[in-house]
N, C-alpha and C positions, 0 to 999 in steps of 0.2 A: 384428397390432394394436388394438385401436380405438381410437376416436378422438373420447373422452369424457375427462375431466379425470380421475375413477376407476378409468379402465383405466390410468392411467399411474402413481397412487399404488399399481393392484395388482401394477404392474409393478417397483415400487423394491424386492420382495425380489432378483426377475430380474439387477437391476444391480449389487446389493450382491455377490454371487454372482460374478457376472461380474469385477465389480473382485478379488475375491479369490483366483481363479487368476492372474489377473495382477500381483501381488503383487511377487510375483522382480522383474519389469522395472520396476516402478514405483520399487523400492527400489534395482535399478539404477543407473537416471536420476537417482535425487533421491543417492546418493554422487558420480556423476561432477561430477551440477552444480554440488553442495556443493561439493565441492573443487577450485570454477573460482574464485578468488579476484574479487569485482566490485564493490567499491567505486562509487561515483557517479559516473560518468564514466569508468571503466576496465572496464566491462560488454560489452566487445567479443567477449572469451574463452567467456565462459559463451553469449553470443547465439549466437555461431558453433555451438556444442553446440548448441542448439534448433535451427537454422537445418538442422543437419544430419542432424540426428532430422525433420524435415521433411522430406527431400528421400528420406531411405533410406525412409521409408512412402508414398512416390509423389505428394507434396498436390502438387497442382499451380501454378505462380507461385510457389515457396516462395523470398523474397529478404530482401533488408536494406535499408533508405535510407539517407540521408542521415545519419541520427542514433544510426542506429546497428538499430533496433527490425530483430526478425527476424519474419514473417509469413509461415505458412502458411494454406492453404485448404481444406476438406475440403467438395469438390462436394455441395450440395443438389440437388434438381431438378425444383425451380422459377424455375432462369436467376439473373440478378444482380437479382430483385424483391427478395427476400426475405434478408436476411443478421443473423446474430447473433455477436457478437463475444464473445472468451475475450480478459479480459488479466489477463499475472499482470507487477508484473515484477522484473527484472531483477538488479540492485542489491541491494545489502546494505549495513550501517552499520561492519563489517569492513576496516580497510587489509589492500594487500596482505603486511603482514610478519606480520601472523597466521597461528598455526599453522590453515589451512583443512581439518586432517585433518576424516573423516566415521566414525564409528563405527556398529555396526551388531549390536544386543542383539537376542534373539526381542520383546523387549516396547516397543523404543523404539529410535530415532536418536538420536544427539547429535553434534553439530558447530556452530559458529558459520552462522549466517544459514539452517539447514537449516528452519527456524520458517518465517522471512520474509525471502526466500521461496521460497529452493530448492525445496520442497514444488509451489508451487505454480507451478513453471517445469516440475518435473518431470511433474506430471500431466499440462499441455500436451502435452510431449513424447510419454507415451504414449493420451494420448487417439482417436488414430487407431485403433494396436490394438487401444483400449477397445471400440470402435465396432463394428470389424469380428468382434470375438467373440463380439459380444452381437448383431452382426445386427441395426442398426439403420441406419433411412433416415430421412432429414433432407429435407424442403422446400427446408428454408433451409440458404444456403450458410454454415458458420463456418468464423468469423474468426478465427484461432487467433494470436496478437500475445505474443513477450515486450518488454517495454517496458523501455525503457531510460530512464537521466537523470530517474526520477523521486523518490526521496529529497532530505529538505535541498535544499543548494542547484539539483539539479537542477527541481524544482520540476514535475515532470509533466512534463518538456521533451518525449519521447518520446513520448508518449500523445497530449500535444497536436499536435504536429508532423502526426500522424498522422492526429486526426481533421482538418487544416488541407485536406489534400492527399488525402485520403479520394474517390475516387467513386461506392463502392456504398453503398446507403443501408442505414443501419443500422434495425432496428428495436426493438433492445432489444440490452443488455449484460451481462457476470456479469465482477468483479471475481474474481481468485484469491486468497483469501490461505491460507498454509498452516496460520495459528490466527488465534482455535481455531475448534473445530468448534462451530456453535451462534451464532457472530454472524450476524449480520444489518442494512448498512448500507443507507438508505434515502435518505441527507440526506448534506448539510456543512451543516456550521458555516461561518460567517463566523474567518476568521481572518489574522494577517500573522504571516511567521513572521522572527527576526532576529537578528544579533549586537551586542551593545554593548560596545566595545573603549576601553578606558582606558589611556593612557601615560604615562610622567612621564618626565620628559627625564634624561638619565643623570649630568648634573650641575643640582643645583637645588637651590632654599631652603629647608633642611630648618629653620625657624623659618616658613615659609611652608605648609610641605606639612606640619610636625611629624615630619619625616622617618618618616614611613606608608608611604611608596610607593601603588603603585596596588590593592592589595589593598583596605586602609582608605577608598580612596575610591573604590572601586566597592560598596565595602558601605555610603556612603550614598545609593550611585543605586538598591540593592534596597530598603535602608528606603524609599526614596520610591516604591518599582515597589510595595511592601506598602502601605501605604496607602493606593495609590488604592480610590476604593469602589465596588466589583465589586456590581452588582444578583443578586437573585435572580431577577429574572425580567427580559429576558430572560435564560436562564441565560450565566452570562458567566465565565470564568477566566485568570489571568496562568500560564503553565508556564514555569519557571527551571530551564529541561535539564540546561543545566551550566556551569560556572564552573571556566578554566584559568589560572593565572600565576602566576608564580615560580618560582625555581629550587633554592632552598636554605635551611636552615632561619635562614643569620645573612645573607641578602642582601634586599635589599629590594625589592621586588619590583617593575620596572619597565611592566609590560604585562598584564593583566588581560581576558578575553575571557566575556562570558557569554552565553549562548546561550538564547534564549526565545521564546514565541508568548503570542500574544493570537489569542484564539478565544469568538468568543459567537455566539449568535441568530442576532443584529443586525449588521446590517453599518454600521449607525451606530455603533452602539458599539465597534468595533474602533479604527473610523476617532479615537470620542471617545478611547477608548484609547492611542491614537498620540501623539497630541497632549499626552495626562497623561505620556508616557513619553519628548518632544519636552520638554515644559516642565523636567522632573526633569533629564533632563542639561544643560541649558542651563544653570539654579539651580548645580550641582554643578562644572559647568565655570566660571562664573564666578566664585562661592567659594574655588576651590582652584589657576585657574590650568591644572589638566589638560588635555589633550589626550583630549576621549573622543567616538568617533563612532557613530553610529545608522545599520547596514547592515537593509535588510530587501529582504529577496530573493525573500522568498513569500508568496502570498497567497491567500485562496478566498472567494470570494461564499455567501453562503448557500441551501441549495433543496435540493431534490430529490423524492422523492414521498410519498402520504400512506400514510396504511398498508392506508386502503380502496381504494389505487390495485392492480388484479389482480396484476400481478406480485410486489408485497409481499402481497398476500395467498395468492399461488397458493405462495411460497415458503413460508410459515408453514407452510403444509396439507402440504406435503413432510416441512419438518421433521419433523413433527406426527407423521406417518406412519411416520417412521424413528425416531421417539424421542426428536429432538435437542430440547432446552431453548431455544429461541432467545432472545440477547439483544439484542435491537434498539439501537443505538448511532449515533452520525451516525461520518463518515469522515473524514480529512483526505489520501485516498490518492486511485487513478485515478476512485475514482467519482466527485470534482468535478469533473473532464476533461468526462465524460461528460455530468451534470447541466449544463452552462455549454450546451453543444451539444443537451438538451434531449432526451436518448437516456434512455429508461426503462433503470435499470441498479441492481444491489446490489452487495455486497458480502459472501460470504460465506466461511467456513475449514472447511477438508478435514481437519483433526483437533487434540487436544487440546495442548500443549507449555505448558514451562517455561524460565522462567533466559533469558527473550528479551535478544535484542541483548545478551549475554553470550558467551563463548568456548564455553560447555558449555549452550548452547541445547541443547535435547532436544524431540523429539518422539515422541507415543506410536501405534505403528504398528495395531494392532489397528482404532481408530476410521480410518482413512483408506479402507476401507471404503466406510463408509454418507458419509464427507463426497465422496465419487465419486457414489455412488448420489442423492444429493443433489442433486447439479450435473448429471446425464447427467435426473433427473426436472426441474430446473429447465429446460433445454436443450429436449424433449420437451414441454415447456408451453405453451412461446415460441413455438415451434414450428407445434403446431396450433394457436394462435392464443387459448388459454384468458389470456395474460396481458398479452393488449391492452385499454390504456383503451377503445378502445367494441369489445374481442369479448364 
C-alpha cells in the first residue's frame, strides 16, 4: 500500500468491498450484542460478550477493569509509542424489562438500541476479522474499548476511568456510534444535565396549594425555565427531555420529576443559566412551601478541534470520497472526555437509522459497509501521520 493520503482515498472502495464480505459476521455480532440488555451501570453481560470476542480473535491482553470497561489490543509494528483508541459505549437507554429481541430483515435491523449503540459495539467485536480480511498492517497499536457507564448518570465514567489509568500515549481517538452515517463531531458544547424533583406531602393544606399537586407546581418551574433569556450567540439552549409524575386520573400527583440539560458554546453561559434555575426553584419553593430539589449529576466543558485540524479535514475528505454527506455537530458523548485530555478525536456514525431511543429503533443494513470503510480510512490516515496537527 502506498504512503500518501491519496493512496488511502483510492483504497476506500477496497475497504468497502472487504466489509461487505463480512456482513454476516457483523450482523451476527449485532444481534447477539443487541439482545443483551445494558442499561447504564448494568452493562457487564454485554461487555463480557465483547471481551470474549476479543479473546477469540487472539487479541493480547484482552481484559476488563474495575468499572467494567472491556479492552482489546490489535498490535502495530511500532511498539508502545503509537496508539489509536477506538471506543464505543455499551450502555443503552432501555431497561432490562424491555423486550430486547432483534430482528434482521434484508434491508434493516430492528430492535431497542441497535443503532445507539449496539452496532458500534458489534463493529468493535468484528474489527480484528476485518483487518485480517483486508490484509492491513498498522504501525500504531489499535486499542479497542467498549465503554461502561457513559449515558445519563454514568457521565462517561468508564472512559474517564480508562484515560486516568492508561499508561500508553494516545495519538488520536475515534468514537463509534451506530448512527447517523455522515455525523462528524469534533467539538463539545458546555453542558449540565440534571433532574428537578417536586414533592408535596401526603397531607397538605389545600388552600395553600390550591389542591393542585406536584404537577401544577412543577409547571410553575417550567414556566420559569421557558422565560430564561437565551442568547443567539453563543448558541445556548435548555432541553427539557422528560417529565414523570402522578399515578392516575383522579389522584393529585404527590411527586414529579423533570429531566433537563443546559447546553451552550460558553462555559460561563452554562453557569449563568444554572444560577437562573436555582433562583427559579427557590422562588417556587418559597411561594408554595413544596420540597423542590435540584440534582446536577453530569457536566461537560466546551472545546475540541478546529475544522482546519488535519484530523477533521482528513475525515471530511474520506467522507467526501465515499459520497457521505458530512453533518458537523457538537457531541455530548465520549468525545468530551477525550477533549478534556487534549486527545485529538472525532465521533462518526456507521449507518442511517430511525426511531432512535424507541423500542422499534431500526438501522439500514446496506450503508454499514460504507460506514466501516470510512472508519478504516480514518484509521489508516491517522496511522500514516496525515491527521496530526504537526503532520
